[in-house]
N, C-alpha and C positions, 0 to 999 in steps of 0.2 A: 325502449329502455331495455330491458331485457335479453333481447335478442346482441345488442352491442358490450354487455356486459359477457356476455357465456363468449362473443366474437373474441375480448380482449385477455376472458381467465385463460383462451386456450392459447392467442398469443404471446401472449406471456408465459404458459406452459415450454410454449415453444421456442421462445428465447431465451429461457432460465439458463437454461445447458453452459450456454458460453456465455453468459452475460457471469456465473460462476469459475468455467473454468478459465477468463480473462482476469477478473479477482481473483482466485486465487496462487494461478502464472504468477501476476503482478507483486499480490504481498509477497509469495516465497522472495522470487527475486530480486524483488527489493529488495526485501530484508535480508540475505545473501550480498548484494552488494552495499548496503549501506553496512552495514558492521564490518565490513573490509576496508569502505572509506573514509566512517569514522574511525577505527583502531589508528590507518596508518595515520590520519591529524593527527591522533592521536598520539598518539608512538615517536613519530616521523620529524624532524627538523623543521621548522617551520620553510626553509628557503625548498624542503620535497615539496611540499606540501601545496602551496599558493595557487598552482593551474587545477588541483582537484578543490580542493573550496571556490574557484573562481567557476567551476560547471554546477557546485553547488549552487549558489547563489543566483546565478542564471537559469536554474533547472525554479526555483525560487520562488525568483522574481519576478516571471513569466506565467499569465494563464497557462492552463493544463487545456486549451481550446487549441491556442494559436501554437503550443509546440504537437498539439494531432494533427493540423494543419501544415503547419513547415514539416514536417516528416514525412505525410503519404503524400502532400501535393508539389512539396520543397523538393522533395527527394531524389527525386529521379531527374532532375537539373544538374545532379552530382555524381547518378549515377548508382543513387539511392533506393530502385523501384520495387515496394514491399507489396506485399496483398495487403487488405485494409485490416484482418484479422493481425499476422506478424506485426503490421503497424501500430495498433492499436496495443497490441501487448507491450513491443516499446517502448513506443511514451508511456504508459501505467505503470513498468515496469522503472523505467529511467528516472520518471515521476517519484513514486514511492520511495525507491531507493536515495535520494536528494531530502527527503522529509526522516526517513530512518536514518541515516547519516548520522543528521544532528543529533535525533534520540539518542542513540548509539555514541556519541561522543560527548553530549552533559553525562549518559551512563556509567560511563569512567571516571568523569573529572568526580563527580556523584563519590565516587569508592572513600569513604574517610581514611585521612592521611596514616593513622594511628595504624592500621588495621594495615598496611602500606611497610612502614617500619616497625612490623611487629616478625611480617616474612621474612623481611630479610633479618632480624637478628635471628631466626631461627634457621639461615640458611638457603632458604627459595630459594630455587630461580625465576629468570624475571619470566618462563613460559609456565611455571606453577604456579607462582603468584595470579597467573593472570586466570590460570582453570580453575585455581582455589578458591582463592580470596574474591579477586573481581566479580569474578562474572557470573556468583552464586548474588553477589551483592549487587550487581547490576540488573543484574534479570529480577527482579521485583520488585526496583524502580522504575525501571522502566516499562516494565507488560503496562500499563496506562495507556501513558502516551502512544505505544505499539499496536495499544483494541482502538485505540481514537485515530488513529491515523490508518488503522485497519481499513475501521468504516467510513471514514468521507474515501476510498479509494471505490467501497461497494457505487456512491454514490456518480466518482467518478466515471466509475464505467459508462453512464448515460454518455458523458457527451459524444462518447464510439460512436453512436448513432451517427452524428458528424460526417464523419468518411465514412459512415452503411458496411461498418460494420454489425452484420445481422442478429444483434442484443436483444435486452430486455424491452428499452427503451426506441427501439427501430422494429421493430414486431406491433407491438401496441400501439407507436405511432402512424403506423399500418393502416390499421383499423381505424384510427380513430379519421385519417385522410381519408378512405373510401366510403366512412359510412359518415363523416359528419358529427358526429359522437364522440366530445374532445372529454367532457366532463366526465361519461363512465372511461374512458380509456386510461385519463389521469387519474380518477382516485383508485384502480385498480393499478396502474406504476405504484401511485402514494404506499396505496395497503402492502405490495410487494415487499418495496425495498423499506418499510419500515419495519417486518416481521425480520425480512437479513437484517439487517442493522441491530433488531433483537437479540437475534439467535448468534449476531456474534460477541455480542456485548454479558450474554449468558454464560457461554463456554470460553468467555476471558473468565470471566467471576470465579468456575469451577477453576480450572486452572493457575487463577492468583493464589486460591486460598490450599489448594496443591502443593506449591510453591512455598508459602509457607510453612508447612505440614513434615515439610521437609527439611527444609530449613531450623525448621523448633527442632526438628530429631536430629 
């Protein structure tokens, strides 16, 4: 048992950098793409946004595992031949962008109309209104949801082991398959993912307090 735990910890240390790289990359790309999609869907006329809405609903309406299979195993049939790591990053980013876009769109909608009317009365242009009024208010409103989605994406990286991405779950499961010590390896996986989610939540609480202090000032 002790040897299995040691081997699992070593495997976890080997797979953790890949998990963090995919997660941070997926969150960063997902937030940027999600913000752009949410902004377009909020500001553009409905007739111009329905393709984006259909794409978002397609991603949100299908399991992440199925999306990974379609991209990695189905991609070569239409000329998209990606390595496991690249396919994993693309899948995680697209999955995150769909959900982030809905959070940002809801954040735009949550800005009080009275503040927007006051901005127009002061003669602020639309870009000035977005930068000075909407974004600060929206940032505080959407932060908890963004953190929740980021935590979800941490755990979704485990799905990428199915397409042979050498991340945390893939490495540790390899130890379990070799030693048949599935209880020990699963325990290590659970503890590592729990630590990652707690660290993310702690950092988000600090960021939220900082935004609140800045807005109060």
